[in-house]
N, C-alpha and C positions, 0 to 999 in steps of 0.2 A: 049760349044754349047748348051744350052736349048730350050728342044722343048716340045709341047703340047701332051698330050697323055689323050685319052677319055676312060675312066673304065665302063664298063656295071657289076652291082650286085646287089643286091637285095635291096630293099628301105629301109629295116630295119636294115644291115649290113651299109648301107651309114650313115643314123641317127647315128648307135653308133662312126663310125669315123671321126664323125662332131663335135657327143658330147665328144670323144676322144680329139679331134685336142682343142677343147678353154679349155678341165683343162690341156690340155698339154703347152698352148701357142705355140704351134707350127700348121703351115698350113697342109692339111691332103695331098697335094704334097707332104711336109717336109720328112712326116709319110711314105709313100707311097716312097720315097726315100731311105728315112733309113733303110726299110723294104729291099729293093734290095740291098744295100749297105752289108746288114751282108748276105745274101743268097750268093752273090761274094762273099764272105769272108769267108765264112763257104764251098764252093766248092775249093778254093782256098789250105785252111786246108785240104781239105780232098784229093786234088793231090798231096800233098807234104807228106800224110798219108802212100796214096796207092806206091808215088814212091820211101818211107823210106822201106814201105811195102815187095816192090818186090825186095830190096837189101837181106833179109831175108836168112841165110844158106851159101850167096854167100862166106862166110869167114868159113873155117872149121875150130874149133877148139876141143882138148879132156877136155877144162872146160866145167864144168856143171854148172849149172845157180846156185846151194847152194854154190859149187867153188868161182864163184863168189859172191856173198854176202858176203860170209868169208871175202874176197879181199876187199871190202866196209865198212864192219865193221872194219876190223881190221887198216884200212887207216884213218877213219873219225874216231873211238872210243876211 
């Protein structure tokens, strides 16, 4: 469902948005919606990254990073 949103901003920024809209062939509404979709996707990505980061150190290992790199190189090279 679509709803109406009123934005208030500097007139110069509005003019810039309208020029960009004309050049890109997209409405200002579409441009703003796309921006918020990018923000939403970035927030989702950050949430996943934070969740994965929280798992760091959960599994203890005697292997070092250099051991892991050597293993990967021997496996793929």
